[in-house]
C-alpha positions as CSV (number, residue, x, y, z in Angstrom):
1,X,13.3,8.1,-6.7
2,X,11.4,5.6,-8.7
3,X,7.7,5.8,-9.7
4,X,5.4,3.0,-10.9
5,X,1.8,3.0,-12.0
6,X,-0.3,0.2,-10.4
7,X,-3.8,-0.8,-11.7
8,X,-6.2,-2.0,-9.1
9,X,-8.9,-4.4,-10.4
10,X,-11.8,-3.9,-7.9
11,X,-13.3,-1.3,-5.6
12,X,-11.4,-3.0,-2.7
13,X,-8.1,-4.7,-3.7
14,X,-4.8,-6.0,-2.3
15,X,-1.9,-5.7,-4.7
16,X,1.5,-7.3,-3.9
17,X,4.2,-4.7,-4.8
18,X,7.2,-6.3,-3.1
19,X,8.9,-7.0,-6.5
20,X,8.7,-3.3,-7.5
21,X,10.3,-2.2,-4.2
22,X,13.0,-4.8,-4.7
23,X,13.5,-3.6,-8.3
24,X,13.9,0.0,-7.1
25,X,16.4,-1.1,-4.5
26,X,18.5,-3.0,-7.0
27,X,18.5,0.0,-9.4
28,X,19.5,2.4,-6.7
29,X,22.8,0.4,-6.0
30,X,22.4,1.3,-2.3
31,X,23.3,-1.5,0.0
32,X,22.4,-0.2,3.4
33,X,19.8,2.3,4.5
34,X,16.1,2.8,4.4
35,X,13.4,2.4,1.7
36,X,10.4,4.7,1.7
37,X,7.3,3.3,0.0
38,X,4.6,5.9,-0.6
39,X,1.4,6.2,-2.5
40,X,0.2,9.8,-3.1
41,X,-3.5,9.0,-2.8
42,X,-6.1,9.8,-0.2
43,X,-8.1,6.5,-0.8
44,X,-5.3,3.9,-0.9
45,X,-2.7,2.7,1.6
46,X,0.5,0.8,2.0
47,X,0.8,-2.2,4.3
48,X,3.4,-4.8,5.1
49,X,2.0,-8.2,5.9
50,X,1.4,-11.6,4.4
51,X,0.0,-11.9,0.9
52,X,-2.2,-14.9,0.4
53,X,-5.7,-14.9,-1.1
54,X,-7.7,-15.7,2.1
55,X,-5.8,-13.3,4.4
56,X,-6.1,-10.6,1.6
57,X,-9.9,-11.2,1.7
58,X,-9.7,-10.9,5.5
59,X,-8.0,-7.5,5.3
60,X,-10.8,-6.2,3.1
61,X,-13.5,-7.8,5.2
62,X,-12.0,-6.2,8.3
63,X,-11.9,-2.7,6.7
64,X,-15.5,-3.1,5.5
65,X,-16.6,-4.2,9.0
66,X,-14.7,-1.5,10.9
67,X,-15.1,1.4,8.4
68,X,-18.2,0.3,6.4
69,X,-19.1,2.0,3.1
70,X,-22.4,3.8,3.1
71,X,-22.6,4.1,6.9
72,X,-23.8,7.7,6.8
73,X,-20.4,9.3,6.5
74,X,-20.8,13.1,5.8
75,X,-18.3,13.0,3.0
76,X,-20.5,10.5,1.1
77,X,-22.8,13.5,0.4
78,X,-20.0,14.7,-2.0
79,X,-18.3,11.4,-3.1
80,X,-19.4,7.9,-2.2
81,X,-15.9,7.1,-0.7
82,X,-15.6,8.4,2.8
83,X,-14.8,4.9,4.0
84,X,-11.8,4.9,1.6
85,X,-10.5,8.2,3.0
86,X,-10.8,6.9,6.6
87,X,-9.2,3.5,5.9
88,X,-6.3,5.3,4.1
89,X,-5.9,7.6,7.1
90,X,-5.9,4.7,9.6
91,X,-3.5,2.4,7.7
92,X,-1.3,5.1,6.2
93,X,0.0,6.0,2.7
94,X,3.6,5.1,3.5
95,X,5.9,2.6,5.1
96,X,9.7,2.6,5.7
97,X,11.7,-0.6,5.5
98,X,15.3,-1.2,6.5
99,X,17.8,-2.1,3.8
100,X,20.9,-4.3,4.6
101,X,23.3,-5.8,2.2
102,X,21.2,-4.7,-0.8
103,X,18.1,-6.5,0.5
104,X,14.9,-5.4,2.2
105,X,14.8,-6.5,5.8
106,X,11.5,-8.3,6.2
107,X,10.1,-11.4,7.8
108,X,9.6,-14.7,6.0
109,X,5.9,-14.0,5.1
110,X,6.0,-10.2,4.9
111,X,5.2,-8.6,1.6
112,X,4.7,-5.0,0.6
113,X,1.1,-4.4,-0.3
114,X,-0.9,-1.6,-1.9
115,X,-4.4,-1.6,-0.4
116,X,-7.1,-0.1,-2.7
117,X,-10.3,1.2,-1.1
118,X,-11.9,3.2,-4.0
119,X,-11.0,1.4,-7.2
120,X,-10.6,0.2,-9.7
121,X,-8.0,3.0,-10.3
122,X,-4.5,3.7,-11.6
123,X,-2.4,4.4,-8.5
124,X,1.1,5.9,-8.3
125,X,3.7,4.2,-6.2
126,X,6.8,6.2,-5.2
127,X,9.8,4.5,-3.8
128,X,12.8,6.4,-2.5
129,X,16.0,4.5,-1.3
130,X,18.2,6.3,1.2
131,X,21.7,5.2,1.9
132,X,23.2,5.5,5.4
């Protein structure tokens, strides 16, 4: 298992972490199997999709539109971050990718992303490589 610390820069952020996943795969020396990417946080998520500034802005715009901050969520009475908990729940804190020939199996434009909904914060990234 490999752990990394990721620093988000804004309250909402999209951080490309593919290189860290690939580094963990290389260090594992496992050629074929599965790779679990997990963040142990209730207000962040892991996604696999294209990373490009405009589409990254669109991801955040969509979250804000579908799960708006300050929309009268009950949890906001305690912490002003109910939107972040709900977005994390909907998107999920983990993803599993196939590993073949020592490489992640992913589409041409697919990257592994950490989505921040309650930053800026230091986030933990956990990567576990399983051999088959």
